[in-house]
C-alpha positions in Angstrom: -12.2 77.5 6.3 -8.5 77.1 6.3 -6.9 77.8 2.9 -4.4 75.4 1.4 -0.9 76.5 0.7 -1.7 76.7 -3.0 -4.8 78.9 -2.4 -3.0 81.1 0.2 -0.3 81.9 -2.3 -2.8 82.8 -5.1 -1.7 86.0 -6.9 1.9 85.6 -5.8 4.8 83.4 -6.9 4.9 80.2 -4.8 7.8 79.9 -2.5 9.9 77.1 -1.1 7.8 77.4 2.1 4.6 76.8 0.0 6.3 73.7 -1.5 7.4 72.4 1.9 3.8 72.8 3.3 2.3 71.1 0.3 4.7 68.2 0.4 4.7 67.9 4.2 8.5 68.2 4.5 11.0 70.7 5.9 12.2 73.7 4.1 15.8 72.3 3.9 14.5 69.2 2.2 12.9 71.4 -0.5 16.1 73.4 -0.9 18.1 70.2 -1.4 15.8 68.9 -4.1 15.6 72.2 -5.9 19.4 72.6 -5.9 20.1 68.9 -6.8 21.8 68.2 -3.5 22.1 64.7 -1.9 20.6 63.7 1.5 17.0 63.2 0.4 15.3 59.8 0.0 13.8 59.1 -3.4 10.3 58.9 -1.9 10.6 62.3 -0.3 12.2 63.9 -3.4 9.2 62.6 -5.4 6.8 64.2 -3.0 8.6 67.5 -3.3 8.6 67.3 -7.2 4.9 66.6 -7.2 4.3 69.7 -5.1 6.6 71.8 -7.2 4.7 70.8 -10.3 1.3 71.4 -8.7 2.2 74.8 -7.5 4.2 75.9 -10.5 7.2 76.8 -8.3 10.3 78.2 -10.0 13.6 78.6 -8.3 14.6 82.2 -7.4 17.9 82.7 -9.3 18.4 86.1 -7.6 18.7 84.2 -4.3 21.2 81.9 -5.9 23.2 84.9 -7.1 23.5 86.1 -3.6 24.5 82.7 -2.4 27.0 81.7 -5.2 27.9 84.9 -7.0 26.9 83.2 -10.3 23.8 83.7 -12.5 24.3 80.6 -14.7 24.0 82.9 -17.7 26.3 84.3 -20.4 25.8 86.8 -23.2 26.7 86.9 -26.9 26.8 90.3 -28.7 26.7 89.8 -32.5 26.9 92.3 -35.4 23.6 91.2 -37.0 21.6 88.3 -35.6 19.7 87.9 -38.8 22.8 87.2 -40.8 23.2 83.5 -41.5 26.8 83.6 -40.3 25.8 85.2 -37.0 22.9 82.7 -36.6 25.4 79.8 -36.9 27.7 81.4 -34.4 24.8 82.0 -32.0 23.6 78.4 -32.3 27.1 77.0 -31.6 27.6 79.2 -28.5 24.1 78.3 -27.3 24.8 74.5 -27.5 28.0 74.8 -25.4 26.2 77.1 -22.9 23.3 74.6 -22.6 25.7 71.8 -22.0 27.2 73.9 -19.1 23.7 74.5 -17.7 23.7 78.2 -18.6 21.3 80.4 -20.4 22.5 82.5 -23.3 21.4 86.1 -23.8 21.9 87.5 -27.3 21.9 91.0 -28.9 22.9 92.8 -32.1 25.0 95.9 -32.4 24.2 96.6 -36.1 27.8 97.5 -36.5 27.3 100.5 -34.3 30.1 101.0 -31.7 27.7 103.0 -29.3 25.1 100.2 -29.5 27.8 97.6 -28.8 29.0 99.4 -25.7 25.4 100.0 -24.5 24.4 96.3 -24.9 27.7 94.9 -23.5 27.4 97.1 -20.3 23.7 96.3 -20.0 24.5 92.5 -20.1 27.2 93.1 -17.4 24.8 95.1 -15.3 22.5 92.1 -15.3 25.4 90.1 -13.9 26.0 87.6 -16.7 28.9 85.3 -15.8 30.7 86.0 -19.0 30.5 87.8 -22.3 31.3 87.0 -25.9 31.6 90.0 -28.2 31.8 90.3 -32.0 33.3 93.8 -32.0 31.8 96.8 -33.8 34.0 99.5 -32.2 37.7 100.2 -32.2 38.1 100.8 -28.4 37.1 98.2 -25.9 38.8 99.6 -22.8 35.3 100.2 -21.4 35.2 96.5 -20.6 38.4 96.7 -18.5 36.5 97.3 -15.2 34.2 94.3 -15.9 37.2 92.0 -16.6 39.0 93.3 -13.5 35.9 92.6 -11.4 35.9 89.0 -12.6 33.7 88.9 -15.7 35.7 87.1 -18.5 35.3 88.5 -22.1 36.1 86.6 -25.3 36.1 88.4 -28.6 34.8 86.5 -31.6 35.4 86.9 -35.4 37.4 90.1 -34.7 39.9 91.0 -32.0 39.1 93.6 -29.3 40.9 96.9 -29.5 42.9 98.6 -26.8 42.4 95.6 -24.5 44.3 92.3 -23.9 41.7 89.5 -24.1 41.0 86.2 -25.7 40.0 86.3 -29.4 38.7 83.5 -31.6 39.1 84.3 -35.3 39.0 82.8 -38.8 42.2 82.8 -40.8 41.0 85.7 -42.9 44.2 86.6 -44.6 45.1 83.0 -45.3 41.6 82.3 -46.8 41.8 85.4 -49.1 45.3 84.4 -50.1 44.1 80.9 -51.1 41.1 82.2 -53.0 43.1 84.7 -55.0 45.9 82.1 -55.6 43.2 79.8 -57.0 42.1 82.5 -59.5 45.8 83.0 -60.5 46.2 79.3 -60.9 43.4 79.4 -63.5 45.2 82.0 -65.6 43.9 85.2 -64.2 46.2 88.2 -63.9 43.8 91.1 -63.6 41.8 90.3 -60.5 39.4 92.7 -58.8 38.8 92.8 -55.1 35.4 94.0 -53.8 35.4 94.3 -50.0 33.8 95.7 -46.9 34.9 98.9 -45.0 38.7 98.8 -44.6 38.4 99.9 -41.0 36.8 96.5 -40.2 39.4 93.9 -39.1 38.2 91.0 -41.2 37.9 93.3 -44.3 41.5 94.5 -43.8 42.8 91.0 -43.3 41.1 89.7 -46.5 42.5 92.6 -48.5 46.0 91.8 -47.1 45.6 88.2 -48.2 44.6 89.3 -51.7 47.7 91.5 -52.0 50.0 88.8 -50.6 48.7 86.3 -53.2 49.3 88.7 -56.0 52.8 89.6 -54.7 53.7 85.9 -54.3 52.8 85.3 -58.0 54.9 88.4 -59.1 51.7 90.2 -60.2 51.3 94.0 -59.9 48.2 95.3 -58.2 46.5 98.2 -59.9 44.8 100.1 -57.1 41.8 100.7 -59.4 41.1 96.9 -59.1 40.4 97.3 -55.4 37.0 98.7 -54.3 36.1 98.7 -50.6 33.2 100.3 -48.8 29.7 99.6 -47.4 28.1 96.3 -48.4 24.8 97.8 -49.7 23.8 96.6 -53.1 24.1 100.0 -54.8 27.7 100.4 -53.9 28.6 96.9 -54.8 26.7 97.2 -58.1 28.7 100.3 -59.0 32.0 98.6 -58.1 31.2 95.4 -60.2 30.1 97.5 -63.2 33.3 99.6 -63.0 35.6 96.7 -62.6 34.1 94.4 -65.3 33.5 96.8 -68.1 35.7 98.8 -70.5 39.1 98.1 -72.0 40.8 97.7 -68.7 38.2 95.3 -67.2 39.3 92.6 -64.8 38.8 89.0 -65.7 38.1 87.7 -62.2 36.6 89.0 -58.9 37.3 88.1 -55.3 34.3 89.2 -53.2 35.3 89.5 -49.6 32.1 88.5 -47.7 28.7 86.9 -48.2 26.8 90.2 -48.5 29.2 91.6 -51.1 29.0 88.3 -53.0 25.2 88.2 -53.1 25.1 91.8 -54.3 27.8 91.1 -57.0 25.9 88.0 -58.3 23.0 90.3 -59.2 25.2 92.6 -61.3 27.7 90.4 -63.1 27.8 91.1 -66.8 26.0 88.5 -68.9 28.7 88.5 -71.6 32.3 88.0 -70.7 31.3 86.9 -67.2 34.3 87.1 -64.9 35.5 84.3 -62.8 34.3 84.7 -59.2 35.5 83.5 -55.8 33.6 84.6 -52.7 34.6 84.7 -49.1 31.9 82.9 -47.0 29.7 80.1 -48.2 26.1 80.8 -49.2 23.0 78.7 -49.0 22.2 77.1 -52.4 25.6 78.3 -53.7 26.0 74.9 -55.4 22.8 75.4 -57.3 23.9 78.5 -59.2 25.1 78.3 -62.8 28.0 78.0 -62.5 28.1 76.9 -58.9 29.8 79.3 -56.6 33.4 78.8 -55.6 34.0 80.0 -52.1 36.4 80.3 -49.2 34.3 78.9 -46.4 34.5 79.8 -42.8 33.4 77.4 -40.1 31.0 79.5 -37.9 30.1 76.4 -35.8 33.7 75.8 -34.9 34.3 79.5 -34.2 31.3 79.8 -31.9 32.0 76.6 -30.1 35.7 77.4 -29.5 34.8 80.9 -28.2 32.2 79.5 -25.8 34.6 76.8 -24.6 37.3 79.4 -24.0 34.8 81.5 -22.0 33.8 78.5 -19.8 37.4 77.6 -19.3 37.9 81.1 -17.9 34.9 80.7 -15.7 36.4 77.5 -14.4 39.5 79.3 -13.4 41.8 79.1 -16.4 44.4 81.9 -15.8 46.8 81.6 -18.8 47.6 84.7 -20.8 45.0 85.8 -23.3 45.4 84.1 -26.6 44.4 84.7 -30.2 43.0 81.4 -31.6 42.5 80.9 -35.4 40.2 78.5 -37.2 41.3 77.6 -40.7 39.1 78.3 -43.8 38.4 75.9 -46.6 38.5 76.6 -50.3 35.5 74.9 -52.1 35.9 74.9 -55.9 32.5 74.6 -57.6 32.9 76.2 -61.0 32.7 80.0 -60.8 36.3 80.3 -59.8 37.6 77.9 -62.4 36.4 79.9 -65.5 39.5 80.9 -67.6 40.1 84.5 -68.7 37.6 85.3 -71.4 35.4 82.3 -70.6 31.7 82.3 -69.9 
C-alpha cells in the first residue's frame, strides 16, 4: 500500500515537498504561497493553505535566514521583567515589533553587568536582527563587534557606556527638578532625597535635578538630607526614619523611584507625616490617603520610541546616533501638597 505524503512524513516535520504533494502543485507554488509572493491563482493558493493546515507545516525560518540574512526577530534586555515599569516597556516594544512582523525575545539582567553581557551576546549569537538594552553595566564596548557587523543597538532608559549608540531616555533631571520645586512651592525648605545607587545613570540624574531645584530656590542642601543606596526595604526604612525624626527632621521627602517610594510608604511616621513626592507612578496611588503625588514617566512612549528607532536603523537609517528624551509629568494628588508641619 502506498503511503500518503502525510503518513510518509509521520515522525518528522512536514516539508514544502510534502505540502506540494498533498496539494498537487509544484514546489515553487508552495514557496510563493508561504512567502506571500504573487503569481499564484486564488484557487491554487487555497489548495496549498488547506494542505498546510492538514499537515501542520511551519515555515523553516533558518532557511529564510540563509536566503535574506534576517530572522524577523529582535531582542529586549530589561533590568527586571517583573517590575511594572519594565513590563510596560516590554509591551510597548512588542506592539511595535508585531506591527513590523517581528518576534520579540526578552530577558532580565537583574542589574547584573555580567548577566547583561551574557544575555546580550546570547541574543546576538541567535542572530536577532536588532537589540534594545536597558543597561546594567558601565562598559558596553563588548557590543561594538555586533554593531560593526550590522546589528543595530538602541539603549533604553539609560545610555550605554563607552559606546556611541542611540539612547531613549526619560527627562530624569527635569522630572526631579519639577518634583522638588513643587515641594518648595508648598513651603518646604528642608527636603530629604532618598534615591537608588548613585552609580546608576537615572539615580544620578534625579539627584542632580533635586540639587538644581534647591539651588534655583536659593536653598542650601545639607548632605545629611541625601540618602542613596540599594532599594531594599530595610535600607529605605532606615533612611526614612533617620530623615524624619529628631530635631533636624526634614519636612518633605522626594523618593527617586517606585521601589524606594513603596518602601518609604511603609515607614513614614504617623505623626508629623512629611510631604512626599515620588518619581514613577504607582498602581492605586490615587487611592492612598493622602493620594500620592508623583513625577510620572511614560514607559509606553519610551518603549515605542526605542522600538521605532531600532526599526528605522534596520530600514537603513544612517544618521548619527542620538539621545532622545521623553518628558515626565508632575501629577499632584495630595501627598506633595501638605505644608510643613501638616498631617
